[in-house]
N, CA and C atoms as a LAMMPS dump frame, in Angstrom:
ITEM: TIMESTEP
0
ITEM: NUMBER OF ATOMS
558
ITEM: BOX BOUNDS ff ff ff
-5.0000000000000000e+02 5.0000000000000000e+02
-5.0000000000000000e+02 5.0000000000000000e+02
-5.0000000000000000e+02 5.0000000000000000e+02
ITEM: ATOMS id mol type element x y z
1 1 1 N 0.847 -1.178 0
2 1 2 C 0 0 0
3 1 3 C 0.891 1.239 0
4 2 1 N 0.526 2.235 -0.8
5 2 2 C 1.262 3.481 -0.871
6 2 3 C 0.408 4.635 -0.371
7 3 1 N 1.058 5.573 0.288
8 3 2 C 0.452 6.85 0.63
9 3 3 C 1.291 7.893 -0.086
10 4 1 N 0.642 8.713 -0.904
11 4 2 C 1.354 9.731 -1.667
12 4 3 C 1.283 11.059 -0.915
13 5 1 N 2.434 11.74 -0.857
14 5 2 C 2.533 12.951 -0.048
15 5 3 C 3.065 14.097 -0.906
16 6 1 N 2.368 15.204 -0.86
17 6 2 C 2.718 16.396 -1.625
18 6 3 C 3.719 17.249 -0.846
19 7 1 N 4.605 17.921 -1.577
20 7 2 C 5.582 18.891 -1.075
21 7 3 C 6.858 18.278 -0.5
22 8 1 N 7.1 17.015 -0.709
23 8 2 C 8.377 16.43 -0.304
24 8 3 C 9.386 16.714 -1.41
25 9 1 N 10.528 17.302 -1.056
26 9 2 C 11.491 17.679 -2.089
27 9 3 C 12.934 17.273 -1.788
28 10 1 N 13.207 16.747 -0.598
29 10 2 C 14.611 16.495 -0.26
30 10 3 C 14.737 15.381 0.779
31 11 1 N 15.966 15.034 1.095
32 11 2 C 16.209 13.972 2.082
33 11 3 C 15.749 14.395 3.474
34 12 1 N 15.788 15.661 3.77
35 12 2 C 15.281 16.135 5.06
36 12 3 C 13.78 15.875 5.162
37 13 1 N 13.068 16.027 4.053
38 13 2 C 11.633 15.725 4.022
39 13 3 C 11.406 14.244 4.31
40 14 1 N 12.234 13.393 3.743
41 14 2 C 12.125 11.953 3.976
42 14 3 C 12.301 11.646 5.461
43 15 1 N 13.309 12.265 6.083
44 15 2 C 13.55 12.039 7.511
45 15 3 C 12.37 12.51 8.346
46 16 1 N 11.8 13.668 7.997
47 16 2 C 10.667 14.215 8.738
48 16 3 C 9.454 13.303 8.635
49 17 1 N 9.144 12.851 7.428
50 17 2 C 7.993 11.967 7.231
51 17 3 C 8.221 10.63 7.947
52 18 1 N 9.428 10.116 7.857
53 18 2 C 9.765 8.871 8.557
54 18 3 C 9.536 9.015 10.056
55 19 1 N 9.945 10.149 10.612
56 19 2 C 9.781 10.408 12.038
57 19 3 C 8.305 10.496 12.419
58 20 1 N 7.496 11.146 11.576
59 20 2 C 6.064 11.269 11.847
60 20 3 C 5.411 9.893 11.896
61 21 1 N 5.746 9.021 10.95
62 21 2 C 5.182 7.674 10.951
63 21 3 C 5.669 6.883 12.161
64 22 1 N 6.924 7.029 12.502
65 22 2 C 7.494 6.33 13.654
66 22 3 C 6.818 6.774 14.948
67 23 1 N 6.63 8.078 15.121
68 23 2 C 5.963 8.607 16.317
69 23 3 C 4.51 8.168 16.399
70 24 1 N 3.901 7.856 15.26
71 24 2 C 2.521 7.366 15.241
72 24 3 C 2.468 5.858 15.478
73 25 1 N 3.628 5.237 15.688
74 25 2 C 3.678 3.809 15.973
75 25 3 C 3.657 2.934 14.735
76 26 1 N 3.904 3.525 13.576
77 26 2 C 3.894 2.772 12.324
78 26 3 C 5.334 2.394 11.991
79 27 1 N 5.614 1.113 12.017
80 27 2 C 6.953 0.615 11.73
81 27 3 C 6.983 -0.001 10.33
82 28 1 N 8.159 -0.356 9.876
83 28 2 C 8.356 -0.996 8.566
84 28 3 C 7.777 -0.186 7.42
85 29 1 N 8.119 1.095 7.386
86 29 2 C 7.705 1.94 6.271
87 29 3 C 8.92 2.227 5.405
88 30 1 N 8.678 2.369 4.134
89 30 2 C 9.734 2.727 3.185
90 30 3 C 9.36 4.089 2.619
91 31 1 N 10.097 5.123 3.04
92 31 2 C 9.775 6.489 2.654
93 31 3 C 10.695 6.932 1.525
94 32 1 N 10.092 7.412 0.445
95 32 2 C 10.796 8.017 -0.674
96 32 3 C 10.219 9.401 -0.859
97 33 1 N 10.869 10.203 -1.679
98 33 2 C 10.317 11.519 -1.96
99 33 3 C 8.967 11.342 -2.652
100 34 1 N 7.929 11.846 -2.001
101 34 2 C 6.588 11.823 -2.577
102 34 3 C 5.722 10.639 -2.227
103 35 1 N 6.286 9.602 -1.567
104 35 2 C 5.429 8.47 -1.224
105 35 3 C 5.999 7.65 -0.087
106 36 1 N 5.072 6.954 0.577
107 36 2 C 5.414 6.06 1.68
108 36 3 C 4.806 4.704 1.37
109 37 1 N 5.636 3.676 1.433
110 37 2 C 5.15 2.318 1.208
111 37 3 C 4.94 1.658 2.566
112 38 1 N 3.737 1.117 2.746
113 38 2 C 3.367 0.451 3.991
114 38 3 C 3.132 -1.031 3.748
115 39 1 N 3.466 -1.85 4.725
116 39 2 C 3.178 -3.277 4.626
117 39 3 C 1.701 -3.563 4.865
118 40 1 N 1.099 -2.819 5.799
119 40 2 C -0.297 -3.044 6.176
120 40 3 C -1.071 -1.732 6.152
121 41 1 N -2.384 -1.8 5.906
122 41 2 C -3.202 -0.587 5.954
123 41 3 C -3.229 -0.011 7.375
124 42 1 N -3.471 1.291 7.473
125 42 2 C -3.518 1.964 8.772
126 42 3 C -4.956 2.14 9.225
127 43 1 N -5.138 2.192 10.526
128 43 2 C -6.467 2.471 11.069
129 43 3 C -6.831 3.918 10.741
130 44 1 N -8.108 4.218 10.764
131 44 2 C -8.58 5.571 10.483
132 44 3 C -7.997 6.551 11.494
133 45 1 N -7.939 6.14 12.748
134 45 2 C -7.41 6.993 13.82
135 45 3 C -5.929 7.324 13.571
136 46 1 N -5.144 6.315 13.231
137 46 2 C -3.725 6.525 12.959
138 46 3 C -3.541 7.391 11.721
139 47 1 N -4.328 7.139 10.7
140 47 2 C -4.235 7.916 9.464
141 47 3 C -4.57 9.387 9.723
142 48 1 N -5.601 9.653 10.541
143 48 2 C -5.964 11.028 10.872
144 48 3 C -4.839 11.73 11.628
145 49 1 N -4.216 11.016 12.571
146 49 2 C -3.123 11.587 13.341
147 49 3 C -1.938 11.922 12.423
148 50 1 N -1.596 11.001 11.536
149 50 2 C -0.489 11.228 10.6
150 50 3 C -0.822 12.396 9.669
151 51 1 N -2.059 12.425 9.185
152 51 2 C -2.508 13.506 8.301
153 51 3 C -2.322 14.872 8.971
154 52 1 N -2.733 14.994 10.225
155 52 2 C -2.604 16.258 10.966
156 52 3 C -1.144 16.642 11.158
157 53 1 N -0.311 15.673 11.516
158 53 2 C 1.111 15.959 11.736
159 53 3 C 1.81 16.346 10.432
160 54 1 N 1.446 15.681 9.347
161 54 2 C 2.028 16.028 8.05
162 54 3 C 1.639 17.452 7.655
163 55 1 N 0.364 17.789 7.821
164 55 2 C -0.105 19.137 7.477
165 55 3 C 0.597 20.198 8.317
166 56 1 N 0.863 19.885 9.566
167 56 2 C 1.505 20.84 10.475
168 56 3 C 2.9 21.252 9.987
169 57 1 N 3.589 20.336 9.293
170 57 2 C 4.931 20.652 8.799
171 57 3 C 4.951 20.944 7.293
172 58 1 N 3.773 21.14 6.697
173 58 2 C 3.71 21.587 5.313
174 58 3 C 3.53 20.506 4.262
175 59 1 N 3.256 19.284 4.683
176 59 2 C 3.006 18.197 3.729
177 59 3 C 1.514 17.944 3.628
178 60 1 N 1.12 17.247 2.579
179 60 2 C -0.291 16.977 2.347
180 60 3 C -0.441 15.596 1.732
181 61 1 N -1.362 14.815 2.263
182 61 2 C -1.641 13.498 1.683
183 61 3 C -2.481 13.696 0.432
184 62 1 N -2.095 13.02 -0.632
185 62 2 C -2.792 13.131 -1.92
186 62 3 C -3.72 11.927 -2.052
187 63 1 N -4.988 12.221 -2.275
188 63 2 C -5.941 11.122 -2.334
189 63 3 C -6.452 10.794 -3.733
190 64 1 N -6.546 11.774 -4.625
191 64 2 C -7.077 11.459 -5.954
192 64 3 C -5.958 11.162 -6.947
193 65 1 N -6.275 10.368 -7.957
194 65 2 C -5.257 9.868 -8.886
195 65 3 C -4.624 10.972 -9.742
196 66 1 N -5.394 11.963 -10.156
197 66 2 C -4.827 13.031 -10.978
198 66 3 C -3.819 13.852 -10.179
199 67 1 N -4.149 14.174 -8.95
200 67 2 C -3.204 14.913 -8.096
201 67 3 C -1.953 14.093 -7.848
202 68 1 N -2.116 12.795 -7.716
203 68 2 C -0.972 11.908 -7.497
204 68 3 C -0.044 11.915 -8.722
205 69 1 N -0.634 11.885 -9.911
206 69 2 C 0.176 11.914 -11.136
207 69 3 C 0.911 13.247 -11.251
208 70 1 N 0.237 14.335 -10.933
209 70 2 C 0.873 15.656 -10.99
210 70 3 C 2.047 15.711 -10.016
211 71 1 N 1.863 15.183 -8.819
212 71 2 C 2.957 15.166 -7.846
213 71 3 C 4.094 14.262 -8.322
214 72 1 N 3.76 13.148 -8.961
215 72 2 C 4.81 12.279 -9.507
216 72 3 C 5.592 12.994 -10.608
217 73 1 N 4.909 13.773 -11.438
218 73 2 C 5.597 14.568 -12.467
219 73 3 C 6.585 15.505 -11.797
220 74 1 N 6.113 16.217 -10.774
221 74 2 C 6.997 17.142 -10.047
222 74 3 C 8.205 16.409 -9.466
223 75 1 N 7.975 15.254 -8.883
224 75 2 C 9.067 14.515 -8.249
225 75 3 C 10.095 14.031 -9.285
226 76 1 N 9.629 13.569 -10.425
227 76 2 C 10.554 13.132 -11.482
228 76 3 C 11.399 14.324 -11.945
229 77 1 N 10.764 15.486 -12.102
230 77 2 C 11.495 16.667 -12.549
231 77 3 C 12.507 17.098 -11.487
232 78 1 N 12.102 17.137 -10.232
233 78 2 C 13.015 17.515 -9.14
234 78 3 C 14.187 16.551 -9.078
235 79 1 N 13.907 15.256 -9.133
236 79 2 C 14.992 14.266 -9.106
237 79 3 C 15.92 14.43 -10.304
238 80 1 N 15.35 14.723 -11.45
239 80 2 C 16.167 14.921 -12.647
240 80 3 C 17.091 16.126 -12.478
241 81 1 N 16.552 17.234 -12.028
242 81 2 C 17.34 18.464 -11.904
243 81 3 C 18.396 18.347 -10.81
244 82 1 N 18.041 17.763 -9.678
245 82 2 C 18.941 17.762 -8.528
246 82 3 C 19.798 16.505 -8.381
247 83 1 N 19.396 15.405 -9.009
248 83 2 C 20.115 14.151 -8.76
249 83 3 C 20.543 13.395 -10.008
250 84 1 N 20.274 13.926 -11.162
251 84 2 C 20.617 13.241 -12.413
252 84 3 C 22.034 13.628 -12.795
253 85 1 N 22.921 12.668 -12.854
254 85 2 C 24.332 13.009 -13.063
255 85 3 C 24.825 12.817 -14.497
256 86 1 N 24.095 12.071 -15.299
257 86 2 C 24.537 11.828 -16.671
258 86 3 C 23.718 12.666 -17.644
259 87 1 N 24.327 13.074 -18.752
260 87 2 C 23.563 13.839 -19.753
261 87 3 C 22.412 13.001 -20.308
262 88 1 N 21.301 13.659 -20.549
263 88 2 C 20.121 12.99 -21.083
264 88 3 C 20.313 12.755 -22.57
265 89 1 N 20.098 11.524 -22.995
266 89 2 C 20.322 11.172 -24.404
267 89 3 C 19.025 11.145 -25.222
268 90 1 N 17.913 11.393 -24.547
269 90 2 C 16.615 11.46 -25.22
270 90 3 C 15.943 12.77 -24.822
271 91 1 N 14.873 13.128 -25.509
272 91 2 C 14.109 14.313 -25.13
273 91 3 C 13.568 14.133 -23.723
274 92 1 N 13.447 15.241 -23.01
275 92 2 C 12.916 15.147 -21.648
276 92 3 C 11.493 14.609 -21.654
277 93 1 N 10.715 14.941 -22.673
278 93 2 C 9.335 14.444 -22.755
279 93 3 C 9.318 12.912 -22.81
280 94 1 N 10.22 12.312 -23.578
281 94 2 C 10.306 10.847 -23.652
282 94 3 C 10.785 10.269 -22.32
283 95 1 N 11.728 10.952 -21.692
284 95 2 C 12.239 10.525 -20.382
285 95 3 C 11.111 10.495 -19.351
286 96 1 N 10.319 11.571 -19.296
287 96 2 C 9.226 11.671 -18.336
288 96 3 C 8.149 10.623 -18.606
289 97 1 N 7.773 10.472 -19.864
290 97 2 C 6.756 9.479 -20.232
291 97 3 C 7.222 8.073 -19.866
292 98 1 N 8.495 7.789 -20.081
293 98 2 C 9.05 6.484 -19.749
294 98 3 C 9.064 6.263 -18.233
295 99 1 N 9.448 7.271 -17.476
296 99 2 C 9.505 7.163 -16.015
297 99 3 C 8.134 6.892 -15.414
298 100 1 N 7.104 7.535 -15.956
299 100 2 C 5.757 7.406 -15.395
300 100 3 C 4.892 6.401 -16.135
301 101 1 N 5.426 5.887 -17.242
302 101 2 C 4.714 4.895 -18.036
303 101 3 C 3.34 5.406 -18.496
304 102 1 N 3.317 6.677 -18.889
305 102 2 C 2.103 7.305 -19.396
306 102 3 C 2.459 8.157 -20.61
307 103 1 N 1.467 8.437 -21.458
308 103 2 C 1.662 9.241 -22.648
309 103 3 C 2.021 10.681 -22.267
310 104 1 N 3.046 11.239 -22.898
311 104 2 C 3.493 12.586 -22.554
312 104 3 C 2.407 13.632 -22.812
313 105 1 N 1.648 13.502 -23.888
314 105 2 C 0.588 14.475 -24.17
315 105 3 C -0.428 14.526 -23.034
316 106 1 N -0.772 13.359 -22.498
317 106 2 C -1.689 13.297 -21.347
318 106 3 C -1.054 13.977 -20.136
319 107 1 N 0.217 13.649 -19.856
320 107 2 C 0.926 14.236 -18.715
321 107 3 C 0.999 15.755 -18.851
322 108 1 N 1.323 16.217 -20.045
323 108 2 C 1.46 17.644 -20.292
324 108 3 C 0.14 18.385 -20.087
325 109 1 N -0.932 17.853 -20.64
326 109 2 C -2.247 18.492 -20.498
327 109 3 C -2.702 18.501 -19.044
328 110 1 N -2.499 17.385 -18.35
329 110 2 C -2.898 17.272 -16.946
330 110 3 C -2.109 18.257 -16.088
331 111 1 N -0.799 18.285 -16.281
332 111 2 C 0.06 19.168 -15.493
333 111 3 C -0.288 20.632 -15.752
334 112 1 N -0.431 21.004 -17.016
335 112 2 C -0.739 22.389 -17.364
336 112 3 C -2.067 22.843 -16.774
337 113 1 N -3.073 21.984 -16.84
338 113 2 C -4.387 22.378 -16.326
339 113 3 C -4.373 22.524 -14.806
340 114 1 N -3.607 21.721 -14.116
341 114 2 C -3.597 21.776 -12.652
342 114 3 C -2.575 22.756 -12.098
343 115 1 N -1.407 22.825 -12.712
344 115 2 C -0.321 23.644 -12.164
345 115 3 C -0.305 25.062 -12.728
346 116 1 N -1.016 25.29 -13.819
347 116 2 C -1.043 26.623 -14.402
348 116 3 C 0.235 26.995 -15.135
349 117 1 N 1.073 25.999 -15.406
350 117 2 C 2.301 26.207 -16.16
351 117 3 C 2.594 24.93 -16.93
352 118 1 N 3.461 25.029 -17.897
353 118 2 C 3.812 23.832 -18.667
354 118 3 C 4.903 23.046 -17.942
355 119 1 N 5.057 21.793 -18.321
356 119 2 C 6.127 20.959 -17.78
357 119 3 C 7.473 21.576 -18.131
358 120 1 N 7.62 22.057 -19.361
359 120 2 C 8.884 22.649 -19.792
360 120 3 C 9.231 23.885 -18.963
361 121 1 N 8.249 24.743 -18.717
362 121 2 C 8.485 25.949 -17.913
363 121 3 C 8.857 25.568 -16.474
364 122 1 N 8.172 24.592 -15.928
365 122 2 C 8.482 24.134 -14.566
366 122 3 C 9.906 23.577 -14.506
367 123 1 N 10.286 22.785 -15.509
368 123 2 C 11.641 22.232 -15.575
369 123 3 C 12.675 23.36 -15.646
370 124 1 N 12.437 24.329 -16.499
371 124 2 C 13.375 25.451 -16.634
372 124 3 C 13.462 26.235 -15.327
373 125 1 N 12.321 26.498 -14.699
374 125 2 C 12.326 27.232 -13.427
375 125 3 C 13.13 26.489 -12.362
376 126 1 N 12.957 25.185 -12.285
377 126 2 C 13.732 24.393 -11.314
378 126 3 C 15.219 24.419 -11.633
379 127 1 N 15.553 24.295 -12.91
380 127 2 C 16.961 24.337 -13.299
381 127 3 C 17.58 25.681 -12.923
382 128 1 N 16.859 26.753 -13.162
383 128 2 C 17.381 28.077 -12.834
384 128 3 C 17.539 28.223 -11.318
385 129 1 N 16.596 27.71 -10.534
386 129 2 C 16.738 27.754 -9.073
387 129 3 C 17.956 26.967 -8.613
388 130 1 N 18.194 25.839 -9.251
389 130 2 C 19.377 25.045 -8.896
390 130 3 C 20.658 25.776 -9.304
391 131 1 N 20.63 26.429 -10.444
392 131 2 C 21.786 27.228 -10.871
393 131 3 C 22.031 28.341 -9.851
394 132 1 N 20.969 28.99 -9.385
395 132 2 C 21.119 30.024 -8.356
396 132 3 C 21.822 29.46 -7.122
397 133 1 N 21.362 28.291 -6.706
398 133 2 C 21.964 27.641 -5.539
399 133 3 C 23.452 27.385 -5.771
400 134 1 N 23.781 26.848 -6.925
401 134 2 C 25.18 26.55 -7.233
402 134 3 C 26.021 27.833 -7.311
403 135 1 N 25.428 28.908 -7.822
404 135 2 C 26.145 30.185 -7.879
405 135 3 C 26.401 30.738 -6.473
406 136 1 N 25.4 30.652 -5.614
407 136 2 C 25.535 31.165 -4.247
408 136 3 C 26.587 30.38 -3.47
409 137 1 N 26.605 29.061 -3.642
410 137 2 C 27.567 28.236 -2.908
411 137 3 C 28.975 28.344 -3.471
412 138 1 N 29.096 28.844 -4.703
413 138 2 C 30.393 29.145 -5.306
414 138 3 C 31.355 27.944 -5.329
415 139 1 N 30.812 26.745 -5.574
416 139 2 C 31.652 25.553 -5.628
417 139 3 C 32.106 25.225 -7.049
418 140 1 N 31.371 25.745 -8.044
419 140 2 C 31.683 25.448 -9.444
420 140 3 C 31.662 26.737 -10.247
421 141 1 N 32.43 26.734 -11.332
422 141 2 C 32.369 27.896 -12.214
423 141 3 C 31.182 27.734 -13.171
424 142 1 N 30.893 28.775 -13.916
425 142 2 C 29.717 28.792 -14.789
426 142 3 C 29.776 27.717 -15.871
427 143 1 N 30.952 27.421 -16.388
428 143 2 C 31.089 26.367 -17.403
429 143 3 C 30.726 25.007 -16.821
430 144 1 N 31.184 24.728 -15.62
431 144 2 C 30.861 23.451 -14.97
432 144 3 C 29.367 23.354 -14.672
433 145 1 N 28.785 24.454 -14.222
434 145 2 C 27.345 24.473 -13.927
435 145 3 C 26.551 24.221 -15.212
436 146 1 N 26.927 24.905 -16.292
437 146 2 C 26.217 24.731 -17.568
438 146 3 C 26.288 23.276 -18.023
439 147 1 N 27.451 22.665 -17.936
440 147 2 C 27.604 21.27 -18.337
441 147 3 C 26.769 20.351 -17.441
442 148 1 N 26.874 20.535 -16.117
443 148 2 C 26.136 19.693 -15.169
444 148 3 C 24.623 19.799 -15.344
445 149 1 N 24.147 20.975 -15.721
446 149 2 C 22.713 21.198 -15.862
447 149 3 C 22.188 20.848 -17.252
448 150 1 N 23.084 20.402 -18.135
449 150 2 C 22.657 19.945 -19.455
450 150 3 C 22.474 21.035 -20.48
451 151 1 N 23.031 22.202 -20.248
452 151 2 C 22.957 23.277 -21.235
453 151 3 C 24 23.043 -22.318
454 152 1 N 23.691 23.46 -23.524
455 152 2 C 24.615 23.254 -24.638
456 152 3 C 25.828 24.165 -24.554
457 153 1 N 25.693 25.287 -23.84
458 153 2 C 26.807 26.227 -23.704
459 153 3 C 26.545 27.163 -22.526
460 154 1 N 27.58 27.876 -22.13
461 154 2 C 27.443 28.894 -21.093
462 154 3 C 26.523 30.006 -21.593
463 155 1 N 26.622 30.322 -22.872
464 155 2 C 25.772 31.373 -23.446
465 155 3 C 24.292 30.994 -23.353
466 156 1 N 23.977 29.733 -23.625
467 156 2 C 22.591 29.266 -23.525
468 156 3 C 22.091 29.396 -22.09
469 157 1 N 22.892 28.932 -21.136
470 157 2 C 22.53 29.05 -19.724
471 157 3 C 22.367 30.518 -19.341
472 158 1 N 23.317 31.353 -19.712
473 158 2 C 23.277 32.769 -19.338
474 158 3 C 22.055 33.476 -19.915
475 159 1 N 21.736 33.165 -21.165
476 159 2 C 20.56 33.769 -21.804
477 159 3 C 19.275 33.361 -21.104
478 160 1 N 19.135 32.084 -20.822
479 160 2 C 17.93 31.606 -20.143
480 160 3 C 17.865 32.159 -18.72
481 161 1 N 18.984 32.214 -18.053
482 161 2 C 19.053 32.74 -16.694
483 161 3 C 18.593 34.201 -16.67
484 162 1 N 19.084 34.986 -17.609
485 162 2 C 18.72 36.407 -17.662
486 162 3 C 17.231 36.584 -17.996
487 163 1 N 16.695 35.764 -18.913
488 163 2 C 15.264 35.855 -19.259
489 163 3 C 14.391 35.56 -18.038
490 164 1 N 14.791 34.602 -17.22
491 164 2 C 13.982 34.193 -16.066
492 164 3 C 14.166 35.137 -14.886
493 165 1 N 15.397 35.506 -14.574
494 165 2 C 15.675 36.274 -13.356
495 165 3 C 15.802 37.772 -13.586
496 166 1 N 16.162 38.157 -14.819
497 166 2 C 16.432 39.561 -15.091
498 166 3 C 17.881 39.951 -14.814
499 167 1 N 18.669 38.985 -14.364
500 167 2 C 20.079 39.235 -14.038
501 167 3 C 20.972 38.285 -14.818
502 168 1 N 22.193 38.699 -15.057
503 168 2 C 23.179 37.757 -15.574
504 168 3 C 23.603 36.866 -14.409
505 169 1 N 24.114 35.682 -14.68
506 169 2 C 24.579 34.832 -13.579
507 169 3 C 25.64 35.521 -12.71
508 170 1 N 26.532 36.26 -13.332
509 170 2 C 27.579 36.953 -12.583
510 170 3 C 26.99 38.002 -11.656
511 171 1 N 26.033 38.785 -12.154
512 171 2 C 25.383 39.798 -11.319
513 171 3 C 24.602 39.125 -10.186
514 172 1 N 23.906 38.052 -10.51
515 172 2 C 23.142 37.344 -9.475
516 172 3 C 24.05 36.872 -8.352
517 173 1 N 25.225 36.383 -8.728
518 173 2 C 26.174 35.871 -7.738
519 173 3 C 26.519 36.946 -6.705
520 174 1 N 26.591 38.2 -7.137
521 174 2 C 26.895 39.29 -6.205
522 174 3 C 25.707 39.597 -5.291
523 175 1 N 24.468 39.265 -5.734
524 175 2 C 23.283 39.511 -4.912
525 175 3 C 23.113 38.457 -3.824
526 176 1 N 23.554 37.24 -4.127
527 176 2 C 23.517 36.165 -3.138
528 176 3 C 22.154 35.558 -2.911
529 177 1 N 21.928 35.102 -1.688
530 177 2 C 20.765 34.285 -1.326
531 177 3 C 19.433 35.015 -1.381
532 178 1 N 19.423 36.34 -1.371
533 178 2 C 18.173 37.069 -1.248
534 178 3 C 17.208 36.878 -2.415
535 179 1 N 17.669 36.382 -3.538
536 179 2 C 16.802 36.225 -4.71
537 179 3 C 16.399 34.779 -4.981
538 180 1 N 16.676 33.864 -4.066
539 180 2 C 16.326 32.452 -4.287
540 180 3 C 14.916 32.171 -3.79
541 181 1 N 14.285 31.143 -4.401
542 181 2 C 12.946 30.708 -3.999
543 181 3 C 13.008 29.244 -3.575
544 182 1 N 12.25 28.877 -2.548
545 182 2 C 12.187 27.454 -2.178
546 182 3 C 11.537 26.639 -3.298
547 183 1 N 11.946 25.379 -3.43
548 183 2 C 11.448 24.516 -4.5
549 183 3 C 9.925 24.389 -4.465
550 184 1 N 9.359 24.263 -3.268
551 184 2 C 7.911 24.046 -3.195
552 184 3 C 7.103 25.284 -3.57
553 185 1 N 7.774 26.427 -3.801
554 185 2 C 7.071 27.637 -4.247
555 185 3 C 7.165 27.837 -5.754
556 186 1 N 7.844 26.937 -6.447
557 186 2 C 7.98 27.042 -7.9
558 186 3 C 6.779 26.387 -8.548
């Protein structure tokens, strides 16, 4: 049995959700970003308690299938942007459709109608937020960031960065953390 949870974006979220289930007396759970796998169904009382605790820290249990698919789209994109280490050899649309085992046109229409933005725009926004993070931490130069993020060139990254933020990457670096947005607000 799976419970799907909205707004999980990082390993800290996994630890928090794991702790909430543990404090509710639920053992043998497998927590991943966006979902929890349970061996046995939970009582209504336990589920209500977990639901309240999750909401208190900004998470939400997803009950309908369309919302679950939208959250899975978000999770695949987040994992791709933040944890994908090899260059993509296929179009992102084919990658996403393959990951979710659903037609990309269906995924695109569903995501756009619910999120108010396209999958491509959401992907670009996440990539730019990650670039901001990498610029602020100053661990890599712009060429390394462009390569790691899958841009064809520094010029391509810089152009897209300026269109989205209004700043060049170099100028943004001088502004620092004040212009970053949390992932769950994208």
